[in-house]
N, C-alpha and C positions, 0 to 999 in steps of 0.2 A: 799492862798499859796504865793502870792507876798510879803506880809508883813513878812512872815517867812524868805524869802530870803533876804529881806532888813535888818532884824535883824541880820542874819548871816554875811552879808557884813559889817555892822557896828561893829559887835563884832570882826571880823578879822582885820578891820582897827584899832580898839582899841588896840588889841594885838600888831600890828605892831608899833603903836605910843608908846606903853609901851616899846617895845624892842629897838626902836630907841632912846628913852630917856636914856635907860641904856647905849647904845653904846656911845652916846654923853657925858654922864656923865663920862665914863671911858676914853674916848679919850681927853677930854678937862680938865683934872685935872690941868695941869700947865698953862692954858690959862685963866686969870682972866676976860677978856673982852668978852668971848664967851657966847652967849645967846641961843645957840642951845638947851640946856637942858631945859631952861625956855620955849622956844617955843614948844618943845615936850610935856611938862607938860600942857601947854595951849591947845594944840591939843587934848591931852588925856582927859582932863576935858570936853572939848566941845563935843567930841565923846561920852563920857559917858552920858552927859546930853541928847544928841540926842537919844541915845539908850534907856534911860529911858522914854523919851517922846514918842518914837515909840512904846514901849511896853505898855505904858499907853493908847495911842491912840487905839492900837489893842484890849486891854481889854475893853475899853469903847465902842467901836463900835461893839464888838462881833466877830471880825475877829480872835481873840485869845481867848482861854478859858482854864481854869484849869482842869486837869484830876486828881487832887489829890483826895484821898478817902474822905477827910473831906468836899470837895466841891460838892460831889454828893448828889442828893436828897435822903432822907431816905425813905425806904418803909413804907407804912402805917401799923400801928400795926394791927395784926389779932384780930378780934372780938371774945372774949371768951364768949359763952353763956352756 
């Protein structure tokens, strides 16, 4: 359960970084020396990489699993005699 909470926190931080980058982009239109948009982009890319690594770790260790129908085991075919 802890890894799911960590993934949700990382996702929320990713959305916040995305929205702050948009705000910085719109506010710093006339300021050529501002690097706030660039820093927000770097933060967003880092958070996205961390999120992907967390999901990969969860899948690899078995703490996360897929409930998709194509990932479920197939029932054994019935024997016709």
